[in-house]
Backbone as CSV, one residue per row, in Angstrom:
resi,resn,N_x,N_y,N_z,CA_x,CA_y,CA_z,C_x,C_y,C_z
1,MET,13.443,-15.780,2.436,13.585,-14.427,2.895,12.496,-13.572,2.252
2,ASN,11.774,-12.818,3.079,10.748,-11.903,2.587,11.332,-10.515,2.446
3,ILE,11.169,-9.949,1.289,11.600,-8.575,1.056,10.351,-7.745,0.832
4,THR,10.151,-6.789,1.702,9.003,-5.900,1.571,9.416,-4.694,0.747
5,PRO,8.751,-4.477,-0.392,9.125,-3.314,-1.202,8.823,-2.015,-0.467
6,LYS,9.718,-1.068,-0.600,9.539,0.242,0.028,8.666,1.106,-0.878
7,THR,7.649,1.694,-0.302,6.799,2.616,-1.042,7.350,4.015,-0.832
8,ASN,7.629,4.707,-1.935,8.089,6.086,-1.766,6.926,7.032,-2.014
9,SER,7.147,8.282,-1.689,6.050,9.248,-1.693,5.435,9.481,-3.067
10,ILE,6.184,9.271,-4.143,5.620,9.507,-5.477,4.475,8.537,-5.768
11,GLN,4.457,7.394,-5.102,3.428,6.393,-5.357,2.139,6.653,-4.586
12,THR,2.173,7.518,-3.593,1.004,7.680,-2.735,0.369,9.064,-2.766
13,TYR,1.053,10.071,-3.274,0.487,11.427,-3.275,-0.820,11.455,-4.054
14,THR,-1.817,12.134,-3.470,-3.147,12.186,-4.062,-3.715,13.593,-3.915
15,SER,-4.431,14.027,-4.949,-5.191,15.269,-4.892,-6.640,14.888,-4.614
16,LEU,-7.174,15.395,-3.525,-8.556,15.128,-3.140,-9.355,16.412,-3.291
17,LEU,-10.511,16.315,-3.931,-11.399,17.467,-4.099,-12.697,17.194,-3.350
18,TYR,-13.074,18.138,-2.509,-14.271,18.020,-1.684,-15.242,19.145,-2.003
19,ARG,-16.542,18.871,-1.835,-17.581,19.896,-1.988,-17.988,20.470,-0.636
20,LYS,-17.138,20.326,0.354,-17.416,20.874,1.687,-16.093,21.182,2.367
21,ALA,-16.156,21.997,3.406,-14.941,22.344,4.151,-14.417,21.114,4.895
22,ILE,-13.106,21.073,5.084,-12.442,19.988,5.811,-11.889,20.573,7.112
23,HIS,-12.042,19.850,8.191,-11.575,20.329,9.495,-10.050,20.320,9.548
24,PRO,-9.445,21.344,10.145,-7.982,21.432,10.206,-7.304,20.294,10.968
25,GLU,-8.056,19.540,11.767,-7.450,18.454,12.547,-6.814,17.374,11.671
26,PHE,-7.155,17.326,10.390,-6.581,16.324,9.491,-5.164,16.681,9.043
27,PHE,-4.723,17.880,9.365,-3.430,18.361,8.880,-2.611,18.932,10.034
28,GLY,-1.314,18.790,9.963,-0.418,19.448,10.917,-0.041,20.808,10.361
29,ILE,-0.961,21.744,10.379,-0.802,23.034,9.703,0.374,23.813,10.282
30,GLU,1.256,24.256,9.382,2.417,25.061,9.778,2.286,26.518,9.354
31,GLY,1.378,26.804,8.433,1.156,28.174,7.995,-0.165,28.278,7.271
32,ARG,-0.740,29.471,7.300,-2.015,29.686,6.599,-2.069,31.107,6.069
33,ASN,-2.851,31.266,5.005,-3.056,32.580,4.408,-4.472,32.609,3.848
34,ARG,-5.083,33.776,3.865,-6.446,33.936,3.350,-6.482,35.181,2.484
35,ILE,-7.055,35.046,1.280,-7.234,36.208,0.410,-8.651,36.193,-0.156
36,GLU,-9.116,37.377,-0.575,-10.424,37.528,-1.215,-10.251,38.296,-2.510
37,HIS,-11.121,37.964,-3.480,-11.060,38.634,-4.778,-12.337,38.313,-5.543
38,CYS,-13.016,39.335,-6.056,-14.227,39.170,-6.881,-15.274,38.287,-6.210
39,GLY,-15.401,38.405,-4.900,-16.378,37.599,-4.180,-15.909,36.187,-3.868
40,ILE,-14.711,35.833,-4.303,-14.134,34.517,-4.006,-13.255,34.669,-2.769
41,GLU,-13.353,33.718,-1.888,-12.447,33.665,-0.739,-11.652,32.368,-0.847
42,VAL,-10.358,32.450,-0.629,-9.542,31.236,-0.577,-8.688,31.291,0.681
43,GLU,-8.669,30.178,1.385,-7.779,30.030,2.534,-6.863,28.859,2.233
44,GLY,-5.562,29.101,2.313,-4.572,28.063,2.043,-3.849,27.665,3.310
45,TRP,-3.606,26.371,3.451,-2.848,25.827,4.574,-1.665,25.063,4.011
46,ILE,-0.518,25.203,4.641,0.660,24.428,4.257,1.027,23.535,5.432
47,PHE,1.464,22.342,5.119,1.910,21.407,6.148,2.984,20.518,5.542
48,LYS,3.682,19.817,6.383,4.775,18.956,5.941,4.253,17.952,4.912
49,GLY,4.705,18.101,3.672,4.350,17.158,2.623,3.068,17.432,1.876
50,GLY,2.375,18.551,2.139,1.136,18.778,1.414,0.565,20.165,1.635
51,HIS,-0.602,20.384,1.018,-1.313,21.641,1.227,-2.810,21.405,1.111
52,CYS,-3.557,22.391,1.567,-5.006,22.374,1.467,-5.443,23.785,1.107
53,ALA,-6.393,23.905,0.191,-6.941,25.211,-0.179,-8.462,25.104,-0.205
54,ARG,-9.118,26.015,0.513,-10.578,26.065,0.532,-11.027,27.285,-0.254
55,PHE,-11.781,27.038,-1.320,-12.351,28.102,-2.139,-13.816,28.245,-1.763
56,ALA,-14.287,29.488,-1.631,-15.698,29.730,-1.341,-16.186,30.889,-2.197
57,PHE,-17.377,30.703,-2.784,-18.026,31.736,-3.589,-19.517,31.582,-3.337
58,GLY,-20.108,32.526,-2.595,-21.515,32.377,-2.220,-21.685,31.104,-1.405
59,ASN,-22.607,30.239,-1.849,-22.835,28.964,-1.167,-21.973,27.836,-1.715
60,THR,-21.144,28.127,-2.694,-20.301,27.106,-3.317,-18.973,27.004,-2.574
61,VAL,-18.634,25.788,-2.172,-17.360,25.524,-1.492,-16.664,24.376,-2.205
62,LEU,-15.376,24.531,-2.405,-14.550,23.458,-2.956,-13.240,23.448,-2.181
63,VAL,-12.795,22.267,-1.803,-11.524,22.114,-1.098,-10.625,21.205,-1.913
64,GLU,-9.398,21.675,-2.127,-8.357,20.859,-2.745,-7.369,20.494,-1.641
65,ALA,-7.117,19.202,-1.460,-6.128,18.748,-0.482,-5.116,17.862,-1.202
66,ILE,-3.845,18.228,-1.120,-2.764,17.409,-1.663,-2.125,16.727,-0.465
67,VAL,-2.243,15.406,-0.421,-1.779,14.651,0.745,-0.976,13.432,0.310
68,GLU,-0.099,13.011,1.194,0.696,11.815,0.931,-0.060,10.547,1.312
69,ASN,-0.958,10.641,2.278,-1.668,9.465,2.758,-3.178,9.711,2.724
70,PRO,-3.834,9.435,1.596,-5.263,9.743,1.483,-6.155,8.870,2.369
71,GLN,-5.634,7.749,2.868,-6.447,6.869,3.709,-6.839,7.532,5.030
72,THR,-6.116,8.570,5.439,-6.434,9.249,6.702,-7.477,10.350,6.529
73,MET,-7.919,10.575,5.308,-8.837,11.677,5.018,-10.288,11.189,4.991
74,PRO,-11.238,12.082,5.276,-12.652,11.684,5.260,-13.146,11.420,3.838
75,GLU,-14.173,10.578,3.753,-14.797,10.300,2.454,-16.021,11.179,2.221
76,ARG,-16.604,11.682,3.289,-17.808,12.503,3.170,-17.494,13.785,2.401
77,GLY,-18.259,14.054,1.366,-18.076,15.248,0.551,-17.033,15.103,-0.545
78,LEU,-16.348,13.945,-0.599,-15.309,13.729,-1.609,-15.939,13.610,-2.990
79,MET,-15.478,14.437,-3.933,-16.015,14.375,-5.291,-15.001,13.875,-6.298
80,ALA,-13.703,13.901,-5.966,-12.683,13.389,-6.887,-11.425,13.044,-6.102
81,SER,-10.765,11.992,-6.549,-9.491,11.563,-5.979,-8.561,11.286,-7.155
82,LEU,-7.481,12.067,-7.252,-6.577,11.977,-8.398,-5.178,11.614,-7.915
83,LEU,-4.667,10.482,-8.372,-3.304,10.104,-8.029,-2.342,11.091,-8.680
84,CYS,-1.357,11.548,-7.934,-0.436,12.587,-8.417,0.829,11.966,-9.005
85,ASN,0.686,11.191,-10.039,1.873,10.696,-10.735,1.734,11.020,-12.213
86,GLY,2.820,11.464,-12.821,2.763,11.880,-14.216,2.119,13.243,-14.352
87,GLU,1.329,13.397,-15.411,0.622,14.661,-15.659,-0.856,14.382,-15.812
88,ARG,-1.664,15.252,-15.239,-3.112,15.123,-15.411,-3.792,16.465,-15.195
89,ASP,-4.929,16.609,-15.827,-5.760,17.805,-15.704,-7.127,17.367,-15.204
90,HIS,-7.776,18.250,-14.478,-9.121,17.963,-13.996,-9.899,19.276,-13.960
91,GLU,-11.166,19.202,-14.340,-12.021,20.389,-14.376,-13.358,20.049,-13.745
92,GLU,-13.878,20.963,-12.941,-15.195,20.813,-12.310,-15.989,22.093,-12.497
93,ARG,-17.136,21.996,-13.157,-18.065,23.126,-13.199,-18.920,22.998,-11.950
94,LEU,-18.805,23.983,-11.070,-19.477,23.922,-9.779,-20.875,24.519,-9.825
95,SER,-21.091,25.435,-10.762,-22.400,26.057,-10.975,-22.306,26.800,-12.305
96,ASP,-23.370,27.498,-12.669,-23.316,28.324,-13.884,-22.342,29.484,-13.720
97,HIS,-21.966,29.763,-12.476,-21.150,30.943,-12.194,-19.768,30.635,-11.626
98,ALA,-19.440,29.361,-11.421,-18.146,29.025,-10.805,-17.556,27.754,-11.413
99,MET,-16.241,27.796,-11.636,-15.533,26.664,-12.222,-14.187,26.488,-11.515
100,PHE,-13.745,25.236,-11.421,-12.447,24.904,-10.832,-11.670,24.057,-11.829
101,MET,-10.399,24.379,-12.009,-9.518,23.592,-12.874,-8.202,23.366,-12.151
102,THR,-7.610,22.192,-12.356,-6.303,21.916,-11.769,-5.450,21.111,-12.738
103,THR,-4.160,21.338,-12.660,-3.164,20.581,-13.413,-2.164,20.040,-12.408
104,ILE,-1.848,18.760,-12.544,-0.903,18.092,-11.648,0.247,17.570,-12.492
105,GLN,1.472,17.835,-12.055,2.660,17.346,-12.763,3.659,16.832,-11.742
106,THR,4.215,15.658,-12.010,5.313,15.162,-11.177,6.514,14.904,-12.069
107,GLU,7.665,15.113,-11.483,8.912,14.876,-12.201,9.920,14.305,-11.214
108,THR,10.624,13.271,-11.650,11.695,12.694,-10.846,13.013,13.197,-11.410
109,LEU,13.840,13.771,-10.551,15.084,14.413,-10.968,16.292,13.638,-10.453
110,SER,17.444,13.898,-11.060,18.692,13.385,-10.497,18.916,14.103,-9.164
111,GLU,19.760,13.554,-8.312,19.995,14.177,-7.004,20.534,15.599,-7.155
112,HIS,21.432,15.798,-8.114,22.010,17.126,-8.351,20.925,18.129,-8.761
113,LEU,20.068,17.745,-9.713,18.988,18.638,-10.148,17.974,18.868,-9.032
114,TYR,17.705,17.835,-8.247,16.779,17.979,-7.126,17.286,19.047,-6.153
115,LEU,18.558,18.960,-5.779,19.120,19.929,-4.828,19.119,21.347,-5.399
116,GLY,19.414,21.485,-6.701,19.359,22.801,-7.340,17.946,23.360,-7.350
117,THR,16.969,22.503,-7.663,15.570,22.919,-7.671,15.120,23.293,-6.262
118,TYR,15.547,22.521,-5.279,15.216,22.823,-3.887,15.706,24.230,-3.521
119,LYS,16.943,24.540,-3.844,17.503,25.862,-3.521,16.733,26.978,-4.231
120,GLU,16.385,26.765,-5.506,15.609,27.763,-6.260,14.236,27.988,-5.625
121,MET,13.585,26.910,-5.203,12.245,27.032,-4.635,12.280,27.678,-3.245
122,VAL,13.321,27.423,-2.468,13.461,28.100,-1.171,13.623,29.604,-1.396
123,ALA,14.442,29.984,-2.383,14.612,31.411,-2.714,13.285,32.001,-3.191
124,HIS,12.553,31.266,-4.034,11.243,31.710,-4.522,10.292,31.949,-3.341
125,ALA,10.275,31.028,-2.394,9.383,31.157,-1.233,9.706,32.417,-0.439
126,ARG,10.979,32.692,-0.262,11.379,33.879,0.509,11.053,35.165,-0.243
127,GLU,11.309,35.190,-1.553,11.066,36.392,-2.364,9.582,36.712,-2.499
128,ASN,8.736,35.692,-2.503,7.308,35.883,-2.750,6.444,35.741,-1.507
129,ASP,7.077,35.620,-0.349,6.342,35.464,0.901,5.341,34.307,0.811
130,SER,5.791,33.207,0.228,4.955,32.014,0.065,4.796,31.292,1.396
131,LEU,3.718,30.536,1.519,3.599,29.617,2.647,4.571,28.475,2.388
132,ALA,5.376,28.103,3.377,6.373,27.056,3.150,6.581,26.215,4.398
133,SER,6.851,24.944,4.163,7.252,24.006,5.204,8.528,23.336,4.718
134,MET,9.599,23.438,5.508,10.882,22.832,5.150,11.292,21.867,6.254
135,TRP,11.783,20.698,5.859,12.228,19.712,6.835,13.276,18.809,6.189
136,THR,13.985,18.078,7.029,14.936,17.087,6.522,14.415,15.706,6.886
137,ASP,14.671,14.747,5.999,14.231,13.382,6.272,15.246,12.675,7.169
138,GLU,14.989,11.398,7.447,15.863,10.657,8.361,17.290,10.510,7.846
139,SER,17.502,10.667,6.551,18.864,10.598,6.001,19.513,11.983,5.905
140,GLY,18.816,13.022,6.402,19.372,14.372,6.419,19.185,15.154,5.134
141,LYS,18.361,14.647,4.208,18.135,15.337,2.932,16.965,16.315,3.054
142,PRO,17.048,17.451,2.324,16.024,18.495,2.461,14.747,18.194,1.673
143,ASN,13.627,18.618,2.249,12.303,18.496,1.640,11.596,19.838,1.780
144,LEU,10.622,20.076,0.911,9.940,21.366,0.904,8.512,21.210,0.402
145,SER,7.592,21.892,1.055,6.244,22.099,0.535,6.008,23.595,0.536
146,LEU,5.458,24.112,-0.580,5.209,25.552,-0.639,3.933,25.838,-1.400
147,LEU,3.280,26.944,-1.038,2.002,27.322,-1.627,1.997,28.811,-1.926
148,ASP,1.667,29.152,-3.181,1.503,30.540,-3.624,0.037,30.761,-3.982
149,MET,-0.473,31.967,-3.727,-1.846,32.316,-4.091,-1.829,33.680,-4.773
150,GLN,-2.525,33.796,-5.927,-2.575,35.058,-6.674,-3.985,35.359,-7.158
151,ARG,-4.252,36.662,-7.278,-5.495,37.158,-7.869,-5.206,37.512,-9.323
152,LEU,-6.078,37.077,-10.233,-5.933,37.406,-11.656,-7.323,37.552,-12.268
153,GLY,-7.677,38.745,-12.705,-8.989,38.959,-13.326,-10.107,38.482,-12.412
154,SER,-10.963,37.596,-12.923,-12.061,37.040,-12.125,-11.678,35.668,-11.566
155,GLU,-10.380,35.463,-11.349,-9.869,34.157,-10.935,-8.957,34.284,-9.715
156,LEU,-8.900,33.201,-8.961,-7.897,33.038,-7.914,-7.076,31.814,-8.280
157,HIS,-5.768,31.961,-8.268,-4.856,30.876,-8.638,-4.049,30.453,-7.419
158,ILE,-3.816,29.155,-7.317,-2.867,28.658,-6.323,-1.898,27.711,-7.023
159,GLN,-0.650,27.784,-6.608,0.372,26.861,-7.094,0.983,26.186,-5.876
160,GLY,1.029,24.878,-5.923,1.658,24.109,-4.859,2.874,23.396,-5.407
161,TYR,3.923,23.354,-4.622,5.150,22.646,-4.984,5.534,21.776,-3.798
162,HIS,5.779,20.506,-4.071,6.171,19.575,-3.017,7.397,18.821,-3.509
163,LEU,8.523,19.030,-2.827,9.796,18.417,-3.194,10.125,17.365,-2.150
164,ARG,10.244,16.109,-2.598,10.481,14.988,-1.697,11.787,14.294,-2.039
165,SER,12.683,14.255,-1.068,14.022,13.715,-1.302,14.060,12.192,-1.372
166,ASP,13.054,11.493,-0.811,13.098,10.032,-0.825,13.059,9.468,-2.238
167,CYS,12.550,10.249,-3.179,12.491,9.803,-4.574,12.889,10.924,-5.535
168,SER,13.496,11.986,-5.026,13.912,13.155,-5.826,12.765,13.665,-6.691
169,MET,11.582,13.743,-6.098,10.371,14.118,-6.817,10.026,15.586,-6.606
170,VAL,9.554,16.197,-7.682,8.928,17.514,-7.612,7.485,17.334,-8.075
171,LEU,6.550,17.647,-7.207,5.124,17.616,-7.526,4.662,19.060,-7.602
172,ARG,4.074,19.428,-8.742,3.578,20.790,-8.926,2.092,20.723,-9.234
173,THR,1.330,21.541,-8.530,-0.089,21.671,-8.839,-0.377,23.129,-9.164
174,GLN,-1.194,23.341,-10.160,-1.675,24.677,-10.525,-3.186,24.588,-10.555
175,SER,-3.839,25.357,-9.703,-5.290,25.300,-9.615,-5.872,26.694,-9.758
176,MET,-7.081,26.735,-10.333,-7.739,28.008,-10.585,-9.215,27.879,-10.235
177,PHE,-9.719,28.871,-9.528,-11.139,28.987,-9.240,-11.601,30.238,-9.966
178,GLN,-12.541,30.075,-10.904,-13.000,31.187,-11.740,-14.485,31.415,-11.516
179,VAL,-14.871,32.691,-11.494,-16.280,33.037,-11.361,-16.683,33.974,-12.493
180,ALA,-17.978,33.938,-12.810,-18.535,34.874,-13.780,-18.935,36.137,-13.027
181,LEU,-18.581,37.270,-13.579,-18.879,38.551,-12.932,-20.173,39.146,-13.465
182,ASN,-20.768,40.053,-12.698,-21.959,40.815,-13.096,-23.133,39.922,-13.469
183,GLY,-23.293,38.799,-12.768,-24.430,37.920,-13.002,-24.362,37.108,-14.275
184,LYS,-23.290,37.219,-15.030,-23.147,36.439,-16.263,-22.860,34.986,-15.924
185,LYS,-23.108,34.118,-16.900,-22.784,32.704,-16.746,-21.451,32.429,-17.415
186,LEU,-20.744,31.425,-16.900,-19.501,30.993,-17.547,-19.844,30.273,-18.838
187,SER,-19.044,30.459,-19.858,-19.325,29.791,-21.138,-18.803,28.378,-21.131
């Protein structure tokens, strides 16, 4: 008898960083938002199970895509691929005037804690007008992807939360795009 092991979403989630824009056809976009601050533009897309954020500053472009299936994504322009399990940090100096940093954290919860966290995050999404995608899996359990974007000083921050019921996982990403103001260089 052959038993094929089931792969759950915690094993496949990946953060992909690109030095070029990615076409929306790669995602089933359910919501989008665009903000500008200190010459930085960020456009965020939310879709079932992931998000994409495009940062632009002058001629510098960086795209962060959190996806469950990285094999469907293009390789052209890819500068980093980070598996989203456990905790990890990544930093990219894009020029003397622009920097990108991200932190990825995953946590597997008991079913009770997962459902409580799901309810808290749905309330958070409604209170903060976050981009959100909510769906139920084939067993009727709730799932959520949400994206927040904020302006802070000379930085734009995005936080992504992806809650997957197949493994009671919470994936959190915190990313920051920082620029030097008034022609100064970043230290």
